[in-house]
C-alpha positions in Angstrom: -0.2 -0.1 -0.1 2.2 2.8 -1.5 2.3 6.5 -1.9 1.0 7.4 1.2 3.6 9.9 2.1 4.0 11.2 -1.5 -0.1 11.9 -2.1 0.0 13.7 1.3 2.9 16.1 0.4 1.8 16.5 -3.2 -1.0 18.1 -1.2 0.8 19.8 0.9 -0.1 17.7 4.3 1.4 15.9 6.4 3.0 12.4 5.7 0.6 11.2 8.4 -2.7 12.6 6.5 -1.6 10.2 3.5 -1.8 7.0 6.1 -5.1 7.9 7.3 -6.4 8.4 3.9 -4.4 4.9 2.9 -6.2 3.2 5.9 -9.6 4.1 4.2 -8.3 2.8 1.4 -7.8 -0.4 2.6 -11.2 -0.1 4.0 -12.7 0.3 0.5 -10.5 -2.5 -1.7 -10.9 -5.1 1.0 -15.0 -4.6 1.1 -14.5 -4.6 -3.2 -12.4 -8.0 -3.1 -15.0 -9.7 -0.7 -17.8 -8.6 -3.0 -16.0 -9.6 -6.3 -15.5 -13.3 -4.4 -11.6 -13.0 -4.1 -10.6 -15.2 -0.8 -7.5 -13.7 -0.1 -6.3 -10.3 0.4 -2.8 -9.7 1.4 -1.5 -5.9 2.4 1.5 -4.9 3.2 1.2 -2.5 6.2 4.2 -2.2 8.1 7.5 -3.1 6.9 10.9 -4.4 9.5 12.5 -1.2 7.5 9.5 1.2 8.6 11.1 1.8 11.8 13.3 3.9 10.6 10.7 6.5 9.4 10.2 9.5 12.4 8.9 8.4 16.1 5.5 10.7 14.9 4.7 8.9 11.5 5.4 5.6 13.4 3.2 6.2 16.2 0.0 7.4 13.8 0.6 3.9 12.0 0.5 2.3 15.0 -2.8 4.5 15.8 -4.5 3.3 13.1 -3.7 -0.1 13.1 -5.3 -0.1 16.8 -8.4 1.7 15.7 -9.0 -0.9 12.7 -8.2 -3.8 15.1 -10.9 -2.5 17.4 -13.4 -1.8 14.7 -12.4 -5.6 13.2 -13.2 -7.3 16.6 -16.7 -5.6 15.9 -17.3 -6.4 13.0 -15.6 -9.9 11.7 -18.3 -11.9 12.7 -20.9 -10.5 11.2 -19.5 -9.5 7.7 -17.6 -12.7 7.4 -14.0 -11.3 7.4 -11.1 -13.6 8.6 -8.2 -11.9 9.5 -4.4 -13.2 9.6 -1.3 -11.1 10.2 2.1 -12.0 8.6 5.4 -10.7 10.6 7.0 -10.6 13.8 4.7 -8.9 16.1 6.7 -9.2 19.4 7.9 -5.6 19.3 4.3 -4.2 18.9 2.5 -3.1 22.2 1.0 -5.4 24.3 -2.5 -3.4 23.5 -1.8 -4.1 19.8 -0.6 -7.8 20.4 -3.8 -8.8 22.9 -5.8 -7.4 19.8 -4.4 -8.9 17.2 -4.6 -12.7 19.2 -8.6 -11.4 19.8 -9.1 -11.0 16.0 -7.1 -14.7 15.7 -9.4 -16.1 17.8 -12.2 -15.2 16.2 -10.9 -16.1 13.2 -10.9 -19.5 14.2 -14.8 -19.3 14.8 -15.5 -18.4 11.3 -15.9 -20.4 8.0 -12.9 -21.2 6.4 -14.0 -20.1 2.8 -15.2 -16.6 4.5 -13.0 -13.6 2.7 -9.7 -13.2 4.6 -7.5 -10.3 4.5 -3.9 -10.8 5.6 -1.8 -7.9 7.3 2.0 -8.0 7.0 3.0 -6.2 9.8 6.5 -5.7 11.2 7.2 -8.0 7.9 10.0 -8.6 5.6 10.6 -11.6 3.0 13.5 -12.1 4.3 13.0 -11.8 7.7 9.9 -14.3 7.2 12.6 -16.9 5.5 15.4 -16.5 8.5 12.7 -17.0 11.1 11.5 -20.3 9.5 15.1 -21.5 8.8 15.9 -20.7 12.9 12.5 -22.9 13.6 13.4 -25.8 11.4 16.8 -25.9 12.4 15.4 -25.8 16.3 13.2 -28.9 15.6 15.8 -30.6 14.0 17.7 -29.9 17.1 15.2 -31.1 18.9 14.7 -34.6 17.1 11.6 -33.9 15.5 12.6 -33.7 11.9 15.9 -34.1 10.0 17.8 -31.9 7.6 17.2 -34.5 4.4 13.4 -33.9 5.5 13.1 -30.2 4.3 11.2 -29.8 0.7 9.6 -27.0 -0.5 6.4 -28.1 0.6 7.9 -28.6 4.4 9.3 -25.5 4.1 6.6 -23.5 3.2 4.6 -25.0 6.4 7.3 -22.8 8.7 6.1 -19.2 7.0 3.8 -17.2 8.1 1.7 -17.9 5.1 1.3 -21.5 5.9 -1.9 -22.8 5.1 -2.4 -19.9 2.7 -2.3 -20.2 -1.2 0.9 -18.3 -3.0 -1.0 -15.2 -4.4 -2.0 -15.1 -7.7 -1.3 -11.5 -8.3 1.0 -8.8 -6.7 -0.4 -5.3 -7.3 2.7 -2.4 -6.6 1.2 1.1 -6.5 3.0 4.5 -6.8 5.3 4.0 -10.0 7.6 1.6 -8.0 9.1 -1.2 -9.8 10.2 -3.6 -7.2 8.8 -6.0 -4.3 10.1 -4.2 -1.5 10.8 -7.4 0.6 7.4 -8.5 0.0 6.4 -12.2 0.1 9.8 -13.1 -1.6 9.3 -17.2 -1.4 5.6 -17.2 -2.3 5.9 -14.7 -5.5 7.9 -17.2 -7.5 4.9 -17.4 -9.9 2.7 -14.6 -9.4 1.9 -12.3 -11.8 2.6 -8.9 -11.3 0.6 -5.1 -11.8 2.5 -2.2 -11.5 0.5 1.3 -11.8 1.7 4.8 -11.1 -1.4 5.6 -9.2 -0.4 6.3 -5.4 -2.4 4.2 -2.5 -4.8 6.5 -1.5 -6.2 7.2 -4.8 -6.1 3.6 -5.6 -10.1 2.6 -6.0 -12.3 0.0 -7.4 -11.6 0.5 -11.3 -8.0 0.5 -10.5 -8.4 -2.9 -8.7 -10.7 -4.2 -11.2 -8.2 -3.0 -14.3 -5.2 -5.4 -12.3 -7.7 -8.2 -12.4 -8.9 -7.7 -15.7 -5.0 -7.6 -16.8 -4.5 -10.8 -14.9 -7.4 -12.7 -16.6 -5.1 -12.0 -19.7 -2.1 -13.8 -18.9 -1.2 -17.5 -19.7 0.2 -18.7 -16.6 2.4 -21.9 -17.2 4.1 -22.7 -14.3 7.5 -23.1 -16.1 5.5 -25.8 -18.2 3.9 -25.5 -21.8 0.7 -25.6 -22.6 -0.7 -28.1 -25.6 
């Protein structure tokens, strides 16, 4: 969800205003995805590198997250929306971690085929892979598995995204042409859609264009279609 700060700067507003506008965009896009029948939406909310930003900007982002989680706790069951987090949540405040746990508990009671939003929070693709490797190594030391047992399927089970399909389409707004440490393992065969639109201006029509473009792609996964 990139371009919030630039969106605000272009309007003579503080960068924090862009994050507030971006949060509203997320609500609209998540609702549109659900209505279109999309099963999973994974958004990059805060990276492991974003802690380098100003304390005020980080504070506002975390405040927006708290407000969203409080609303989610009240509406997830009513709207049949599952919520899951990717990333290392230990650096977050105890209050935010408790709210995240509460949303996990609600998600467990919802139907498996309900729409699910995955929020990448204090997430980095490299960090996710390192955490998975460390856990696998710990399991080997404990004797619960052996190094030769490791294959792609088993390794995927150690990732934050375990049990969730790899993304079919990755959309990068704001004109940047890079992944920025997003889902590095999972994106091996994802299709990409780049747009100059800044995230606060990203609307339902832009999402529909991305999906229409995706539907034109010939996905062969390294093979040849007959």
